[in-house]
MARVEX-906480 format. One record per residue: residue in one letter; x, y, z of N, C-alpha, C in turn. Coordinates in Angstrom, 1 decimal, padded with zeros to 4 digits. Layout:
<nodes>
@residuo = a; n_east = X; n_north = Y; n_up = Z; ca_east = X; ca_north = Y; ca_up = Z; c_east = X; c_north = Y; c_up = Z $
...
</nodes>
This chain:
<nodes>
@residuo = x; n_east = 040.8; n_north = 057.7; n_up = -034.6; ca_east = 041.0; ca_north = 057.5; ca_up = -033.2; c_east = 040.5; c_north = 056.1; c_up = -032.8 $
@residuo = x; n_east = 041.3; n_north = 055.4; n_up = -032.1; ca_east = 040.9; ca_north = 054.0; ca_up = -031.7; c_east = 040.2; c_north = 054.1; c_up = -030.3 $
@residuo = x; n_east = 039.0; n_north = 053.5; n_up = -030.2; ca_east = 038.2; ca_north = 053.6; ca_up = -029.0; c_east = 038.6; c_north = 052.5; c_up = -028.0 $
@residuo = x; n_east = 039.3; n_north = 051.5; n_up = -028.5; ca_east = 039.7; ca_north = 050.4; ca_up = -027.6; c_east = 041.2; c_north = 050.4; c_up = -027.5 $
@residuo = x; n_east = 041.8; n_north = 050.5; n_up = -026.2; ca_east = 043.2; ca_north = 050.4; ca_up = -026.1; c_east = 043.8; c_north = 049.1; c_up = -026.5 $
@residuo = x; n_east = 045.0; n_north = 049.1; n_up = -027.1; ca_east = 045.7; ca_north = 047.9; ca_up = -027.5; c_east = 046.1; c_north = 047.1; c_up = -026.3 $
@residuo = x; n_east = 046.5; n_north = 047.8; n_up = -025.3; ca_east = 047.0; ca_north = 047.1; ca_up = -024.1; c_east = 046.1; c_north = 047.5; c_up = -022.9 $
@residuo = x; n_east = 045.9; n_north = 046.6; n_up = -022.0; ca_east = 045.2; ca_north = 046.9; ca_up = -020.8; c_east = 046.2; c_north = 047.3; c_up = -019.7 $
@residuo = x; n_east = 045.7; n_north = 048.2; n_up = -018.7; ca_east = 046.6; ca_north = 048.6; ca_up = -017.7; c_east = 047.1; c_north = 047.3; c_up = -016.9 $
@residuo = x; n_east = 048.3; n_north = 047.4; n_up = -016.3; ca_east = 048.8; ca_north = 046.3; ca_up = -015.6; c_east = 048.0; c_north = 045.9; c_up = -014.4 $
@residuo = x; n_east = 047.3; n_north = 046.8; n_up = -013.7; ca_east = 046.5; ca_north = 046.5; ca_up = -012.5; c_east = 045.2; c_north = 045.7; c_up = -012.8 $
@residuo = x; n_east = 044.8; n_north = 045.6; n_up = -014.1; ca_east = 043.6; ca_north = 045.0; ca_up = -014.4; c_east = 043.9; c_north = 043.5; c_up = -014.7 $
@residuo = x; n_east = 043.2; n_north = 042.6; n_up = -013.9; ca_east = 043.4; ca_north = 041.1; ca_up = -014.1; c_east = 043.0; c_north = 040.8; c_up = -015.6 $
@residuo = x; n_east = 043.6; n_north = 039.8; n_up = -016.1; ca_east = 043.4; ca_north = 039.4; ca_up = -017.5; c_east = 041.9; c_north = 039.0; c_up = -017.7 $
@residuo = x; n_east = 041.3; n_north = 038.3; n_up = -016.7; ca_east = 039.9; ca_north = 037.9; ca_up = -016.8; c_east = 039.0; c_north = 039.2; c_up = -017.0 $
@residuo = x; n_east = 039.3; n_north = 040.2; n_up = -016.2; ca_east = 038.5; ca_north = 041.4; ca_up = -016.3; c_east = 038.7; c_north = 042.1; c_up = -017.6 $
@residuo = x; n_east = 040.0; n_north = 042.1; n_up = -018.0; ca_east = 040.3; ca_north = 042.8; ca_up = -019.3; c_east = 039.6; c_north = 042.1; c_up = -020.4 $
@residuo = x; n_east = 039.6; n_north = 040.8; n_up = -020.4; ca_east = 038.9; ca_north = 040.0; ca_up = -021.5; c_east = 037.4; c_north = 040.4; c_up = -021.5 $
@residuo = x; n_east = 036.8; n_north = 040.5; n_up = -020.3; ca_east = 035.4; ca_north = 040.8; ca_up = -020.1; c_east = 035.1; c_north = 042.2; c_up = -020.7 $
@residuo = x; n_east = 036.0; n_north = 043.1; n_up = -020.4; ca_east = 035.8; ca_north = 044.5; ca_up = -020.9; c_east = 035.9; c_north = 044.6; c_up = -022.4 $
@residuo = x; n_east = 036.6; n_north = 043.7; n_up = -023.1; ca_east = 036.7; ca_north = 043.7; ca_up = -024.5; c_east = 035.5; c_north = 043.1; c_up = -025.2 $
@residuo = x; n_east = 034.7; n_north = 042.4; n_up = -024.5; ca_east = 033.5; ca_north = 041.7; ca_up = -025.1; c_east = 032.5; c_north = 042.8; c_up = -025.4 $
@residuo = x; n_east = 031.7; n_north = 042.5; n_up = -026.5; ca_east = 030.7; ca_north = 043.5; ca_up = -026.9; c_east = 029.5; c_north = 043.4; c_up = -025.9 $
@residuo = x; n_east = 028.8; n_north = 044.5; n_up = -025.7; ca_east = 027.7; ca_north = 044.5; ca_up = -024.7; c_east = 026.5; c_north = 043.8; c_up = -025.3 $
@residuo = x; n_east = 026.4; n_north = 043.7; n_up = -026.6; ca_east = 025.2; ca_north = 043.1; ca_up = -027.2; c_east = 025.3; c_north = 041.6; c_up = -027.2 $
@residuo = x; n_east = 026.3; n_north = 041.0; n_up = -026.8; ca_east = 026.4; ca_north = 039.5; ca_up = -026.8; c_east = 027.0; c_north = 039.0; c_up = -028.1 $
@residuo = x; n_east = 027.1; n_north = 037.7; n_up = -028.2; ca_east = 027.6; ca_north = 037.1; ca_up = -029.4; c_east = 026.6; c_north = 037.1; c_up = -030.5 $
@residuo = x; n_east = 026.9; n_north = 037.3; n_up = -031.7; ca_east = 026.0; ca_north = 037.2; ca_up = -032.8; c_east = 026.5; c_north = 036.1; c_up = -033.7 $
@residuo = x; n_east = 025.7; n_north = 035.6; n_up = -034.6; ca_east = 026.1; ca_north = 034.6; ca_up = -035.5; c_east = 027.2; c_north = 035.0; c_up = -036.4 $
@residuo = x; n_east = 027.3; n_north = 036.3; n_up = -036.8; ca_east = 028.4; ca_north = 036.8; ca_up = -037.7; c_east = 029.7; c_north = 036.9; c_up = -037.0 $
@residuo = x; n_east = 029.7; n_north = 037.1; n_up = -035.7; ca_east = 030.9; ca_north = 037.4; ca_up = -034.9; c_east = 031.7; c_north = 036.1; c_up = -034.6 $
@residuo = x; n_east = 033.0; n_north = 036.1; n_up = -034.9; ca_east = 033.8; ca_north = 034.9; ca_up = -034.6; c_east = 034.1; c_north = 034.8; c_up = -033.1 $
@residuo = x; n_east = 033.9; n_north = 033.7; n_up = -032.5; ca_east = 034.2; ca_north = 033.5; ca_up = -031.1; c_east = 035.7; c_north = 033.5; c_up = -030.8 $
@residuo = x; n_east = 036.2; n_north = 034.4; n_up = -030.0; ca_east = 037.6; ca_north = 034.4; ca_up = -029.7; c_east = 037.9; c_north = 033.5; c_up = -028.6 $
@residuo = x; n_east = 039.1; n_north = 032.9; n_up = -028.7; ca_east = 039.5; ca_north = 032.0; ca_up = -027.6; c_east = 039.7; c_north = 032.7; c_up = -026.3 $
@residuo = x; n_east = 039.4; n_north = 032.0; n_up = -025.2; ca_east = 039.5; ca_north = 032.6; ca_up = -023.9; c_east = 040.9; c_north = 032.6; c_up = -023.3 $
@residuo = x; n_east = 041.2; n_north = 033.5; n_up = -022.5; ca_east = 042.5; ca_north = 033.4; ca_up = -021.8; c_east = 042.5; c_north = 032.1; c_up = -020.9 $
@residuo = x; n_east = 043.6; n_north = 031.5; n_up = -020.6; ca_east = 043.7; ca_north = 030.3; ca_up = -019.9; c_east = 043.1; c_north = 030.3; c_up = -018.5 $
@residuo = x; n_east = 043.2; n_north = 031.5; n_up = -017.9; ca_east = 042.7; ca_north = 031.5; ca_up = -016.5; c_east = 041.2; c_north = 031.9; c_up = -016.3 $
@residuo = x; n_east = 040.5; n_north = 031.9; n_up = -017.4; ca_east = 039.0; ca_north = 032.2; ca_up = -017.3; c_east = 038.3; c_north = 030.9; c_up = -017.1 $
@residuo = x; n_east = 037.5; n_north = 030.8; n_up = -016.0; ca_east = 036.7; ca_north = 029.6; ca_up = -015.7; c_east = 035.7; c_north = 029.4; c_up = -016.8 $
@residuo = x; n_east = 035.4; n_north = 028.1; n_up = -017.1; ca_east = 034.4; ca_north = 027.8; ca_up = -018.1; c_east = 033.1; c_north = 028.4; c_up = -017.9 $
@residuo = x; n_east = 032.6; n_north = 028.4; n_up = -016.6; ca_east = 031.3; ca_north = 028.9; ca_up = -016.3; c_east = 031.2; c_north = 030.4; c_up = -016.6 $
@residuo = x; n_east = 032.3; n_north = 031.1; n_up = -016.3; ca_east = 032.3; ca_north = 032.6; ca_up = -016.6; c_east = 032.2; c_north = 032.8; c_up = -018.1 $
@residuo = x; n_east = 032.9; n_north = 032.0; n_up = -018.9; ca_east = 032.9; ca_north = 032.1; ca_up = -020.3; c_east = 031.5; c_north = 031.8; c_up = -020.9 $
@residuo = x; n_east = 030.9; n_north = 030.8; n_up = -020.4; ca_east = 029.5; ca_north = 030.4; ca_up = -020.8; c_east = 028.6; c_north = 031.6; c_up = -020.5 $
@residuo = x; n_east = 028.7; n_north = 032.1; n_up = -019.3; ca_east = 027.8; ca_north = 033.2; ca_up = -018.8; c_east = 028.0; c_north = 034.4; c_up = -019.7 $
@residuo = x; n_east = 029.2; n_north = 034.7; n_up = -020.1; ca_east = 029.5; ca_north = 035.9; ca_up = -021.0; c_east = 029.0; c_north = 035.7; c_up = -022.4 $
@residuo = x; n_east = 028.9; n_north = 034.5; n_up = -022.8; ca_east = 028.5; ca_north = 034.2; ca_up = -024.2; c_east = 027.0; c_north = 033.8; c_up = -024.4 $
@residuo = x; n_east = 026.3; n_north = 033.7; n_up = -023.3; ca_east = 024.9; ca_north = 033.4; ca_up = -023.3; c_east = 024.0; c_north = 034.6; c_up = -023.3 $
@residuo = x; n_east = 023.2; n_north = 034.8; n_up = -024.3; ca_east = 022.4; ca_north = 036.0; ca_up = -024.3; c_east = 021.3; c_north = 035.9; c_up = -023.2 $
@residuo = x; n_east = 020.9; n_north = 037.1; n_up = -022.7; ca_east = 019.8; ca_north = 037.1; ca_up = -021.7; c_east = 018.5; c_north = 036.9; c_up = -022.4 $
@residuo = x; n_east = 017.7; n_north = 036.1; n_up = -021.8; ca_east = 016.3; ca_north = 035.8; ca_up = -022.3; c_east = 015.3; c_north = 035.8; c_up = -021.2 $
@residuo = x; n_east = 014.1; n_north = 036.3; n_up = -021.5; ca_east = 013.0; ca_north = 036.2; ca_up = -020.6; c_east = 012.1; c_north = 035.2; c_up = -021.1 $
@residuo = x; n_east = 011.9; n_north = 034.0; n_up = -020.5; ca_east = 011.0; ca_north = 033.0; ca_up = -020.9; c_east = 009.6; c_north = 033.1; c_up = -020.4 $
@residuo = x; n_east = 009.4; n_north = 033.9; n_up = -019.3; ca_east = 008.1; ca_north = 034.0; ca_up = -018.7; c_east = 007.3; c_north = 035.2; c_up = -019.3 $
@residuo = x; n_east = 006.1; n_north = 035.2; n_up = -018.9; ca_east = 005.2; ca_north = 036.4; ca_up = -019.4; c_east = 005.6; c_north = 037.6; c_up = -018.6 $
@residuo = x; n_east = 005.3; n_north = 038.8; n_up = -019.1; ca_east = 005.5; ca_north = 040.0; ca_up = -018.4; c_east = 004.9; c_north = 040.0; c_up = -017.0 $
@residuo = x; n_east = 005.5; n_north = 040.7; n_up = -016.1; ca_east = 005.0; ca_north = 040.6; ca_up = -014.7; c_east = 003.5; c_north = 041.0; c_up = -014.6 $
@residuo = x; n_east = 003.1; n_north = 042.1; n_up = -015.2; ca_east = 001.7; ca_north = 042.5; ca_up = -015.1; c_east = 001.3; c_north = 043.0; c_up = -016.5 $
@residuo = x; n_east = 001.0; n_north = 042.1; n_up = -017.4; ca_east = 000.8; ca_north = 042.6; ca_up = -018.8; c_east = -000.4; c_north = 043.5; c_up = -019.0 $
@residuo = x; n_east = -001.4; n_north = 043.4; n_up = -018.0; ca_east = -002.6; ca_north = 044.2; ca_up = -018.1; c_east = -002.5; c_north = 045.6; c_up = -017.6 $
@residuo = x; n_east = -001.3; n_north = 046.0; n_up = -017.0; ca_east = -001.1; ca_north = 047.3; ca_up = -016.3; c_east = -000.4; c_north = 048.2; c_up = -017.3 $
@residuo = x; n_east = -000.8; n_north = 049.4; n_up = -017.4; ca_east = -000.1; ca_north = 050.4; ca_up = -018.1; c_east = 001.1; c_north = 050.9; c_up = -017.2 $
@residuo = x; n_east = 002.0; n_north = 051.7; n_up = -017.8; ca_east = 003.1; ca_north = 052.2; ca_up = -017.0; c_east = 002.6; c_north = 053.1; c_up = -015.8 $
@residuo = x; n_east = 001.6; n_north = 053.9; n_up = -016.1; ca_east = 001.0; ca_north = 054.8; ca_up = -015.1; c_east = 000.4; c_north = 054.0; c_up = -013.9 $
@residuo = x; n_east = -000.4; n_north = 052.9; n_up = -014.3; ca_east = -001.0; ca_north = 052.1; ca_up = -013.3; c_east = 000.0; c_north = 051.4; c_up = -012.5 $
@residuo = x; n_east = 001.1; n_north = 050.9; n_up = -013.1; ca_east = 002.2; ca_north = 050.2; ca_up = -012.4; c_east = 002.9; c_north = 051.1; c_up = -011.4 $
@residuo = x; n_east = 003.1; n_north = 052.4; n_up = -011.9; ca_east = 003.8; ca_north = 053.4; ca_up = -011.0; c_east = 002.9; c_north = 053.7; c_up = -009.8 $
@residuo = x; n_east = 001.6; n_north = 053.8; n_up = -010.0; ca_east = 000.6; ca_north = 054.1; ca_up = -009.0; c_east = 000.6; c_north = 052.9; c_up = -008.0 $
@residuo = x; n_east = 000.6; n_north = 051.7; n_up = -008.5; ca_east = 000.6; ca_north = 050.5; ca_up = -007.6; c_east = 001.9; c_north = 050.5; c_up = -006.8 $
@residuo = x; n_east = 003.0; n_north = 050.8; n_up = -007.4; ca_east = 004.3; ca_north = 050.9; ca_up = -006.6; c_east = 004.2; c_north = 051.9; c_up = -005.5 $
@residuo = x; n_east = 003.7; n_north = 053.1; n_up = -005.8; ca_east = 003.6; ca_north = 054.1; ca_up = -004.8; c_east = 002.7; c_north = 053.7; c_up = -003.7 $
@residuo = x; n_east = 001.6; n_north = 053.1; n_up = -004.0; ca_east = 000.7; ca_north = 052.6; ca_up = -002.9; c_east = 001.4; c_north = 051.6; c_up = -002.0 $
@residuo = x; n_east = 002.1; n_north = 050.6; n_up = -002.7; ca_east = 002.8; ca_north = 049.6; ca_up = -002.0; c_east = 003.8; c_north = 050.2; c_up = -001.1 $
@residuo = x; n_east = 004.6; n_north = 051.2; n_up = -001.6; ca_east = 005.6; ca_north = 051.8; ca_up = -000.8; c_east = 005.0; c_north = 052.5; c_up = 000.4 $
@residuo = x; n_east = 003.9; n_north = 053.2; n_up = 000.2; ca_east = 003.3; ca_north = 054.0; ca_up = 001.3; c_east = 002.8; c_north = 053.1; c_up = 002.4 $
@residuo = x; n_east = 002.3; n_north = 051.9; n_up = 002.0; ca_east = 001.8; ca_north = 050.9; ca_up = 003.0; c_east = 002.9; c_north = 050.4; c_up = 003.9 $
@residuo = x; n_east = 004.1; n_north = 050.4; n_up = 003.4; ca_east = 005.2; ca_north = 049.9; ca_up = 004.2; c_east = 005.3; c_north = 048.4; c_up = 004.1 $
@residuo = x; n_east = 006.2; n_north = 047.9; n_up = 004.8; ca_east = 006.4; ca_north = 046.4; ca_up = 004.9; c_east = 005.3; c_north = 045.8; c_up = 005.7 $
@residuo = x; n_east = 004.6; n_north = 044.8; n_up = 005.1; ca_east = 003.6; ca_north = 044.1; ca_up = 005.9; c_east = 004.2; c_north = 043.4; c_up = 007.1 $
@residuo = x; n_east = 003.4; n_north = 043.3; n_up = 008.1; ca_east = 003.8; ca_north = 042.5; ca_up = 009.3; c_east = 004.7; c_north = 043.4; c_up = 010.2 $
@residuo = x; n_east = 005.1; n_north = 042.8; n_up = 011.3; ca_east = 006.0; ca_north = 043.5; ca_up = 012.2; c_east = 007.0; c_north = 042.4; c_up = 012.8 $
@residuo = x; n_east = 007.9; n_north = 042.9; n_up = 013.6; ca_east = 008.8; ca_north = 042.0; ca_up = 014.3; c_east = 008.0; c_north = 041.0; c_up = 015.2 $
@residuo = x; n_east = 006.9; n_north = 041.5; n_up = 015.8; ca_east = 006.1; ca_north = 040.6; ca_up = 016.6; c_east = 005.5; c_north = 039.4; c_up = 015.8 $
@residuo = x; n_east = 005.2; n_north = 039.7; n_up = 014.6; ca_east = 004.6; ca_north = 038.7; ca_up = 013.7; c_east = 005.7; c_north = 037.6; c_up = 013.3 $
@residuo = x; n_east = 006.9; n_north = 038.1; n_up = 013.1; ca_east = 008.0; ca_north = 037.3; ca_up = 012.6; c_east = 008.6; c_north = 036.5; c_up = 013.8 $
@residuo = x; n_east = 008.6; n_north = 037.1; n_up = 015.0; ca_east = 009.3; ca_north = 036.5; ca_up = 016.1; c_east = 008.3; c_north = 036.6; c_up = 017.3 $
@residuo = x; n_east = 007.3; n_north = 035.8; n_up = 017.4; ca_east = 006.2; ca_north = 036.0; ca_up = 018.4; c_east = 006.7; c_north = 035.7; c_up = 019.8 $
@residuo = x; n_east = 007.8; n_north = 034.9; n_up = 020.0; ca_east = 008.3; ca_north = 034.5; ca_up = 021.3; c_east = 009.5; c_north = 035.3; c_up = 021.7 $
@residuo = x; n_east = 009.9; n_north = 036.3; n_up = 020.9; ca_east = 011.1; ca_north = 037.1; ca_up = 021.2; c_east = 011.0; c_north = 037.8; c_up = 022.5 $
@residuo = x; n_east = 009.9; n_north = 038.3; n_up = 022.8; ca_east = 009.7; ca_north = 039.1; ca_up = 024.1; c_east = 009.6; c_north = 038.3; c_up = 025.3 $
@residuo = x; n_east = 009.3; n_north = 037.1; n_up = 025.2; ca_east = 009.1; ca_north = 036.2; ca_up = 026.3; c_east = 010.4; c_north = 035.6; c_up = 026.8 $
@residuo = x; n_east = 010.9; n_north = 036.1; n_up = 027.9; ca_east = 012.2; ca_north = 035.6; ca_up = 028.4; c_east = 011.9; c_north = 035.0; c_up = 029.7 $
@residuo = x; n_east = 012.2; n_north = 033.7; n_up = 029.9; ca_east = 012.0; ca_north = 033.0; ca_up = 031.1; c_east = 013.1; c_north = 033.4; c_up = 032.1 $
@residuo = x; n_east = 012.7; n_north = 033.8; n_up = 033.3; ca_east = 013.7; ca_north = 034.1; ca_up = 034.3; c_east = 014.4; c_north = 032.8; c_up = 034.8 $
@residuo = x; n_east = 015.7; n_north = 033.0; n_up = 034.9; ca_east = 016.5; ca_north = 031.8; ca_up = 035.3; c_east = 016.3; c_north = 031.5; c_up = 036.8 $
@residuo = x; n_east = 016.2; n_north = 030.3; n_up = 037.1; ca_east = 016.0; ca_north = 029.9; ca_up = 038.5; c_east = 017.3; c_north = 029.3; c_up = 039.0 $
@residuo = x; n_east = 017.8; n_north = 029.8; n_up = 040.1; ca_east = 019.1; ca_north = 029.3; ca_up = 040.5; c_east = 019.3; c_north = 029.2; c_up = 041.9 $
</nodes>
């Protein structure tokens, strides 16, 4: 049984069909790069062929999963800091028009 259809449905744009045929793991050294359809922008092609990398350190390397979950719960319970009055201190002050 073939898991990939030989033809894509007519309502699927060729760019999307090409993207669907790409492996989720990204390009490997063993895999031959297939040519792109003519209507695929170069930036999209580069994005599809570039593996995801995290260059920075982990967000909180010293926290365990339990501690991170607890910190998230505390943060959510506290709500969003500030208020509309903090963001827009002059919003309530309307000068009466003199006419």
